[in-house]
PyMOL CGO cylinders between C-alpha atoms (Angstrom):
from pymol import cmd
from pymol.cgo import CYLINDER

trace = [
    CYLINDER, 4.11, 16.08, 17.07, 2.93, 17.52, 13.76, 0.3, 1, 1, 1, 1, 1, 1,
    CYLINDER, 2.93, 17.52, 13.76, -0.53, 16.59, 12.44, 0.3, 1, 1, 1, 1, 1, 1,
    CYLINDER, -0.53, 16.59, 12.44, -0.72, 14.61, 9.21, 0.3, 1, 1, 1, 1, 1, 1,
    CYLINDER, -0.72, 14.61, 9.21, -2.71, 17.35, 7.54, 0.3, 1, 1, 1, 1, 1, 1,
    CYLINDER, -2.71, 17.35, 7.54, -5.69, 15.21, 6.58, 0.3, 1, 1, 1, 1, 1, 1,
    CYLINDER, -5.69, 15.21, 6.58, -7.96, 18.16, 7.24, 0.3, 1, 1, 1, 1, 1, 1,
    CYLINDER, -7.96, 18.16, 7.24, -6.42, 20.27, 4.46, 0.3, 1, 1, 1, 1, 1, 1,
    CYLINDER, -6.42, 20.27, 4.46, -8.51, 20.88, 1.34, 0.3, 1, 1, 1, 1, 1, 1,
    CYLINDER, -8.51, 20.88, 1.34, -7.83, 18.63, -1.62, 0.3, 1, 1, 1, 1, 1, 1,
    CYLINDER, -7.83, 18.63, -1.62, -6.55, 20.33, -4.77, 0.3, 1, 1, 1, 1, 1, 1,
    CYLINDER, -6.55, 20.33, -4.77, -9.32, 20.63, -7.36, 0.3, 1, 1, 1, 1, 1, 1,
    CYLINDER, -9.32, 20.63, -7.36, -7.10, 19.92, -10.39, 0.3, 1, 1, 1, 1, 1, 1,
    CYLINDER, -7.10, 19.92, -10.39, -5.82, 16.46, -11.28, 0.3, 1, 1, 1, 1, 1, 1,
    CYLINDER, -5.82, 16.46, -11.28, -6.31, 13.15, -9.55, 0.3, 1, 1, 1, 1, 1, 1,
    CYLINDER, -6.31, 13.15, -9.55, -6.56, 12.58, -5.84, 0.3, 1, 1, 1, 1, 1, 1,
    CYLINDER, -6.56, 12.58, -5.84, -4.61, 9.38, -5.24, 0.3, 1, 1, 1, 1, 1, 1,
    CYLINDER, -4.61, 9.38, -5.24, -3.56, 7.68, -2.03, 0.3, 1, 1, 1, 1, 1, 1,
    CYLINDER, -3.56, 7.68, -2.03, -0.75, 5.13, -2.07, 0.3, 1, 1, 1, 1, 1, 1,
    CYLINDER, -0.75, 5.13, -2.07, 0.56, 3.10, 0.84, 0.3, 1, 1, 1, 1, 1, 1,
    CYLINDER, 0.56, 3.10, 0.84, 3.14, 0.36, 1.34, 0.3, 1, 1, 1, 1, 1, 1,
    CYLINDER, 3.14, 0.36, 1.34, 2.90, -2.13, 4.21, 0.3, 1, 1, 1, 1, 1, 1,
    CYLINDER, 2.90, -2.13, 4.21, 1.53, -0.38, 7.32, 0.3, 1, 1, 1, 1, 1, 1,
    CYLINDER, 1.53, -0.38, 7.32, 1.28, 2.80, 5.22, 0.3, 1, 1, 1, 1, 1, 1,
    CYLINDER, 1.28, 2.80, 5.22, -1.35, 1.03, 3.10, 0.3, 1, 1, 1, 1, 1, 1,
    CYLINDER, -1.35, 1.03, 3.10, -3.56, 0.78, 6.16, 0.3, 1, 1, 1, 1, 1, 1,
    CYLINDER, -3.56, 0.78, 6.16, -3.12, 4.51, 6.74, 0.3, 1, 1, 1, 1, 1, 1,
    CYLINDER, -3.12, 4.51, 6.74, -3.93, 5.17, 3.06, 0.3, 1, 1, 1, 1, 1, 1,
    CYLINDER, -3.93, 5.17, 3.06, -7.08, 3.01, 3.26, 0.3, 1, 1, 1, 1, 1, 1,
    CYLINDER, -7.08, 3.01, 3.26, -8.28, 4.74, 6.43, 0.3, 1, 1, 1, 1, 1, 1,
    CYLINDER, -8.28, 4.74, 6.43, -7.53, 8.12, 4.84, 0.3, 1, 1, 1, 1, 1, 1,
    CYLINDER, -7.53, 8.12, 4.84, -9.54, 7.14, 1.75, 0.3, 1, 1, 1, 1, 1, 1,
    CYLINDER, -9.54, 7.14, 1.75, -12.49, 6.20, 3.98, 0.3, 1, 1, 1, 1, 1, 1,
    CYLINDER, -12.49, 6.20, 3.98, -12.07, 9.47, 5.91, 0.3, 1, 1, 1, 1, 1, 1,
    CYLINDER, -12.07, 9.47, 5.91, -12.20, 11.60, 2.77, 0.3, 1, 1, 1, 1, 1, 1,
    CYLINDER, -12.20, 11.60, 2.77, -14.97, 9.56, 1.14, 0.3, 1, 1, 1, 1, 1, 1,
    CYLINDER, -14.97, 9.56, 1.14, -16.99, 9.90, 4.34, 0.3, 1, 1, 1, 1, 1, 1,
    CYLINDER, -16.99, 9.90, 4.34, -16.80, 13.66, 3.88, 0.3, 1, 1, 1, 1, 1, 1,
    CYLINDER, -16.80, 13.66, 3.88, -17.91, 13.51, 0.26, 0.3, 1, 1, 1, 1, 1, 1,
    CYLINDER, -17.91, 13.51, 0.26, -14.44, 13.73, -1.33, 0.3, 1, 1, 1, 1, 1, 1,
    CYLINDER, -14.44, 13.73, -1.33, -13.83, 11.28, -4.16, 0.3, 1, 1, 1, 1, 1, 1,
    CYLINDER, -13.83, 11.28, -4.16, -10.60, 9.30, -4.25, 0.3, 1, 1, 1, 1, 1, 1,
    CYLINDER, -10.60, 9.30, -4.25, -9.47, 8.52, -7.78, 0.3, 1, 1, 1, 1, 1, 1,
    CYLINDER, -9.47, 8.52, -7.78, -7.02, 5.75, -6.88, 0.3, 1, 1, 1, 1, 1, 1,
    CYLINDER, -7.02, 5.75, -6.88, -6.22, 3.90, -3.70, 0.3, 1, 1, 1, 1, 1, 1,
    CYLINDER, -6.22, 3.90, -3.70, -3.09, 1.79, -4.10, 0.3, 1, 1, 1, 1, 1, 1,
    CYLINDER, -3.09, 1.79, -4.10, -2.30, -0.82, -1.46, 0.3, 1, 1, 1, 1, 1, 1,
    CYLINDER, -2.30, -0.82, -1.46, 1.17, -2.39, -1.75, 0.3, 1, 1, 1, 1, 1, 1,
    CYLINDER, 1.17, -2.39, -1.75, 2.14, -5.33, 0.45, 0.3, 1, 1, 1, 1, 1, 1,
    CYLINDER, 2.14, -5.33, 0.45, -0.89, -4.54, 2.53, 0.3, 1, 1, 1, 1, 1, 1,
    CYLINDER, -0.89, -4.54, 2.53, -1.85, -6.36, 5.75, 0.3, 1, 1, 1, 1, 1, 1,
    CYLINDER, -1.85, -6.36, 5.75, -5.34, -4.81, 5.51, 0.3, 1, 1, 1, 1, 1, 1,
    CYLINDER, -5.34, -4.81, 5.51, -8.16, -6.94, 6.89, 0.3, 1, 1, 1, 1, 1, 1,
    CYLINDER, -8.16, -6.94, 6.89, -10.86, -8.45, 4.71, 0.3, 1, 1, 1, 1, 1, 1,
    CYLINDER, -10.86, -8.45, 4.71, -13.47, -6.29, 6.47, 0.3, 1, 1, 1, 1, 1, 1,
    CYLINDER, -13.47, -6.29, 6.47, -11.70, -3.01, 5.63, 0.3, 1, 1, 1, 1, 1, 1,
    CYLINDER, -11.70, -3.01, 5.63, -10.98, -4.24, 2.10, 0.3, 1, 1, 1, 1, 1, 1,
    CYLINDER, -10.98, -4.24, 2.10, -14.70, -4.93, 1.54, 0.3, 1, 1, 1, 1, 1, 1,
    CYLINDER, -14.70, -4.93, 1.54, -15.61, -1.55, 3.04, 0.3, 1, 1, 1, 1, 1, 1,
    CYLINDER, -15.61, -1.55, 3.04, -13.34, 0.35, 0.65, 0.3, 1, 1, 1, 1, 1, 1,
    CYLINDER, -13.34, 0.35, 0.65, -14.46, -1.76, -2.32, 0.3, 1, 1, 1, 1, 1, 1,
    CYLINDER, -14.46, -1.76, -2.32, -18.10, -0.93, -1.58, 0.3, 1, 1, 1, 1, 1, 1,
    CYLINDER, -18.10, -0.93, -1.58, -17.52, 2.82, -1.22, 0.3, 1, 1, 1, 1, 1, 1,
    CYLINDER, -17.52, 2.82, -1.22, -18.54, 4.45, -4.51, 0.3, 1, 1, 1, 1, 1, 1,
    CYLINDER, -18.54, 4.45, -4.51, -16.37, 7.52, -3.81, 0.3, 1, 1, 1, 1, 1, 1,
    CYLINDER, -16.37, 7.52, -3.81, -13.24, 5.35, -3.82, 0.3, 1, 1, 1, 1, 1, 1,
    CYLINDER, -13.24, 5.35, -3.82, -13.22, 4.85, -7.57, 0.3, 1, 1, 1, 1, 1, 1,
    CYLINDER, -13.22, 4.85, -7.57, -10.22, 2.60, -8.29, 0.3, 1, 1, 1, 1, 1, 1,
    CYLINDER, -10.22, 2.60, -8.29, -8.49, 0.23, -5.89, 0.3, 1, 1, 1, 1, 1, 1,
    CYLINDER, -8.49, 0.23, -5.89, -5.20, -1.31, -6.95, 0.3, 1, 1, 1, 1, 1, 1,
    CYLINDER, -5.20, -1.31, -6.95, -3.89, -4.09, -4.72, 0.3, 1, 1, 1, 1, 1, 1,
    CYLINDER, -3.89, -4.09, -4.72, -0.25, -5.05, -5.26, 0.3, 1, 1, 1, 1, 1, 1,
    CYLINDER, -0.25, -5.05, -5.26, 0.45, -8.21, -3.27, 0.3, 1, 1, 1, 1, 1, 1,
    CYLINDER, 0.45, -8.21, -3.27, 4.06, -9.33, -3.15, 0.3, 1, 1, 1, 1, 1, 1,
    CYLINDER, 4.06, -9.33, -3.15, 3.30, -13.00, -2.49, 0.3, 1, 1, 1, 1, 1, 1,
    CYLINDER, 3.30, -13.00, -2.49, 5.02, -13.98, -5.75, 0.3, 1, 1, 1, 1, 1, 1,
    CYLINDER, 5.02, -13.98, -5.75, 8.26, -12.72, -4.13, 0.3, 1, 1, 1, 1, 1, 1,
    CYLINDER, 8.26, -12.72, -4.13, 7.71, -14.67, -0.91, 0.3, 1, 1, 1, 1, 1, 1,
    CYLINDER, 7.71, -14.67, -0.91, 5.81, -12.02, 1.05, 0.3, 1, 1, 1, 1, 1, 1,
    CYLINDER, 5.81, -12.02, 1.05, 3.44, -13.70, 3.53, 0.3, 1, 1, 1, 1, 1, 1,
    CYLINDER, 3.44, -13.70, 3.53, 1.42, -10.46, 3.82, 0.3, 1, 1, 1, 1, 1, 1,
    CYLINDER, 1.42, -10.46, 3.82, -1.54, -9.94, 1.53, 0.3, 1, 1, 1, 1, 1, 1,
    CYLINDER, -1.54, -9.94, 1.53, -4.67, -7.84, 1.42, 0.3, 1, 1, 1, 1, 1, 1,
    CYLINDER, -4.67, -7.84, 1.42, -7.59, -9.51, 3.16, 0.3, 1, 1, 1, 1, 1, 1,
    CYLINDER, -7.59, -9.51, 3.16, -5.53, -11.40, 5.73, 0.3, 1, 1, 1, 1, 1, 1,
    CYLINDER, -5.53, -11.40, 5.73, -6.52, -11.76, 9.37, 0.3, 1, 1, 1, 1, 1, 1,
    CYLINDER, -6.52, -11.76, 9.37, -4.66, -10.26, 12.31, 0.3, 1, 1, 1, 1, 1, 1,
    CYLINDER, -4.66, -10.26, 12.31, -3.82, -13.79, 13.46, 0.3, 1, 1, 1, 1, 1, 1,
    CYLINDER, -3.82, -13.79, 13.46, -2.21, -14.62, 10.10, 0.3, 1, 1, 1, 1, 1, 1,
    CYLINDER, -2.21, -14.62, 10.10, -0.20, -11.41, 10.33, 0.3, 1, 1, 1, 1, 1, 1,
    CYLINDER, -0.20, -11.41, 10.33, 0.99, -12.26, 13.85, 0.3, 1, 1, 1, 1, 1, 1,
    CYLINDER, 0.99, -12.26, 13.85, 1.88, -15.80, 12.79, 0.3, 1, 1, 1, 1, 1, 1,
    CYLINDER, 1.88, -15.80, 12.79, 4.13, -14.48, 10.03, 0.3, 1, 1, 1, 1, 1, 1,
    CYLINDER, 4.13, -14.48, 10.03, 5.92, -11.85, 12.13, 0.3, 1, 1, 1, 1, 1, 1,
    CYLINDER, 5.92, -11.85, 12.13, 9.09, -13.99, 12.53, 0.3, 1, 1, 1, 1, 1, 1,
    CYLINDER, 9.09, -13.99, 12.53, 9.33, -14.50, 8.76, 0.3, 1, 1, 1, 1, 1, 1,
    CYLINDER, 9.33, -14.50, 8.76, 8.94, -10.75, 8.20, 0.3, 1, 1, 1, 1, 1, 1,
    CYLINDER, 8.94, -10.75, 8.20, 11.77, -10.12, 10.67, 0.3, 1, 1, 1, 1, 1, 1,
    CYLINDER, 11.77, -10.12, 10.67, 13.96, -12.60, 8.84, 0.3, 1, 1, 1, 1, 1, 1,
    CYLINDER, 13.96, -12.60, 8.84, 13.12, -11.01, 5.46, 0.3, 1, 1, 1, 1, 1, 1,
    CYLINDER, 13.12, -11.01, 5.46, 14.04, -7.57, 6.78, 0.3, 1, 1, 1, 1, 1, 1,
    CYLINDER, 14.04, -7.57, 6.78, 17.42, -8.75, 8.07, 0.3, 1, 1, 1, 1, 1, 1,
    CYLINDER, 17.42, -8.75, 8.07, 18.08, -10.83, 4.94, 0.3, 1, 1, 1, 1, 1, 1,
    CYLINDER, 18.08, -10.83, 4.94, 17.21, -7.88, 2.67, 0.3, 1, 1, 1, 1, 1, 1,
    CYLINDER, 17.21, -7.88, 2.67, 19.66, -5.66, 4.53, 0.3, 1, 1, 1, 1, 1, 1,
    CYLINDER, 19.66, -5.66, 4.53, 22.48, -8.18, 4.48, 0.3, 1, 1, 1, 1, 1, 1,
    CYLINDER, 22.48, -8.18, 4.48, 22.00, -9.02, 0.79, 0.3, 1, 1, 1, 1, 1, 1,
    CYLINDER, 22.00, -9.02, 0.79, 21.40, -5.44, -0.29, 0.3, 1, 1, 1, 1, 1, 1,
    CYLINDER, 21.40, -5.44, -0.29, 18.49, -6.93, -2.25, 0.3, 1, 1, 1, 1, 1, 1,
    CYLINDER, 18.49, -6.93, -2.25, 14.84, -6.65, -1.24, 0.3, 1, 1, 1, 1, 1, 1,
    CYLINDER, 14.84, -6.65, -1.24, 13.40, -10.02, -0.23, 0.3, 1, 1, 1, 1, 1, 1,
    CYLINDER, 13.40, -10.02, -0.23, 9.73, -10.90, 0.22, 0.3, 1, 1, 1, 1, 1, 1,
    CYLINDER, 9.73, -10.90, 0.22, 7.80, -8.09, 1.88, 0.3, 1, 1, 1, 1, 1, 1,
    CYLINDER, 7.80, -8.09, 1.88, 10.78, -5.78, 1.37, 0.3, 1, 1, 1, 1, 1, 1,
    CYLINDER, 10.78, -5.78, 1.37, 10.93, -6.35, -2.40, 0.3, 1, 1, 1, 1, 1, 1,
    CYLINDER, 10.93, -6.35, -2.40, 10.58, -2.62, -3.14, 0.3, 1, 1, 1, 1, 1, 1,
    CYLINDER, 10.58, -2.62, -3.14, 12.11, -1.34, 0.08, 0.3, 1, 1, 1, 1, 1, 1,
    CYLINDER, 12.11, -1.34, 0.08, 15.84, -1.61, -0.49, 0.3, 1, 1, 1, 1, 1, 1,
    CYLINDER, 15.84, -1.61, -0.49, 18.27, 1.12, -1.51, 0.3, 1, 1, 1, 1, 1, 1,
    CYLINDER, 18.27, 1.12, -1.51, 20.53, 0.85, -4.53, 0.3, 1, 1, 1, 1, 1, 1,
    CYLINDER, 20.53, 0.85, -4.53, 20.15, 0.12, -8.21, 0.3, 1, 1, 1, 1, 1, 1,
    CYLINDER, 20.15, 0.12, -8.21, 17.97, -2.98, -7.74, 0.3, 1, 1, 1, 1, 1, 1,
    CYLINDER, 17.97, -2.98, -7.74, 15.49, -1.17, -5.49, 0.3, 1, 1, 1, 1, 1, 1,
    CYLINDER, 15.49, -1.17, -5.49, 15.39, 1.82, -7.82, 0.3, 1, 1, 1, 1, 1, 1,
    CYLINDER, 15.39, 1.82, -7.82, 14.71, -0.43, -10.84, 0.3, 1, 1, 1, 1, 1, 1,
    CYLINDER, 14.71, -0.43, -10.84, 11.93, -2.24, -8.99, 0.3, 1, 1, 1, 1, 1, 1,
    CYLINDER, 11.93, -2.24, -8.99, 10.29, 1.01, -7.90, 0.3, 1, 1, 1, 1, 1, 1,
    CYLINDER, 10.29, 1.01, -7.90, 10.49, 2.34, -11.46, 0.3, 1, 1, 1, 1, 1, 1,
    CYLINDER, 10.49, 2.34, -11.46, 8.81, -0.86, -12.67, 0.3, 1, 1, 1, 1, 1, 1,
    CYLINDER, 8.81, -0.86, -12.67, 6.08, -0.31, -10.05, 0.3, 1, 1, 1, 1, 1, 1,
    CYLINDER, 6.08, -0.31, -10.05, 5.65, 3.33, -11.12, 0.3, 1, 1, 1, 1, 1, 1,
    CYLINDER, 5.65, 3.33, -11.12, 5.30, 2.26, -14.76, 0.3, 1, 1, 1, 1, 1, 1,
    CYLINDER, 5.30, 2.26, -14.76, 2.72, -0.36, -13.77, 0.3, 1, 1, 1, 1, 1, 1,
    CYLINDER, 2.72, -0.36, -13.77, 0.71, 2.24, -11.84, 0.3, 1, 1, 1, 1, 1, 1,
    CYLINDER, 0.71, 2.24, -11.84, 0.92, 4.63, -14.79, 0.3, 1, 1, 1, 1, 1, 1,
    CYLINDER, 0.92, 4.63, -14.79, -0.52, 1.94, -17.08, 0.3, 1, 1, 1, 1, 1, 1,
    CYLINDER, -0.52, 1.94, -17.08, -3.29, 1.43, -14.47, 0.3, 1, 1, 1, 1, 1, 1,
    CYLINDER, -3.29, 1.43, -14.47, -4.20, 5.12, -14.91, 0.3, 1, 1, 1, 1, 1, 1,
    CYLINDER, -4.20, 5.12, -14.91, -2.46, 6.98, -12.10, 0.3, 1, 1, 1, 1, 1, 1,
    CYLINDER, -2.46, 6.98, -12.10, -1.21, 10.43, -13.04, 0.3, 1, 1, 1, 1, 1, 1,
]
cmd.load_cgo(trace, "trace")
């Protein structure tokens, strides 16, 4: 198994941004806390469709070295997952997430939590819209 490389030095030019989708948002948040705990500033932490707990969300919001936090909840698209939810809420919605994953695959159109996670023209257009939104937010 290859290490993630979180012990590598951060480039000194440009922004240091961490972006995660779904479970990856939890990895991004933990990575932001890891780097901030070692004195490294994080310019942007982007959490998309994140099942992150309220406790971790508060911890990252209170860390002055994590400068900008962008939370992109997909609840408007039917995603039951949102930042600040409890583990019990996440477990309760597991069957719906399974259904959304199967439905997205059969439709060829991202549904709910999988709004951005489908291949094809629709998924590409949605991800471009997300990239443009993040650019407007200040990510470079």
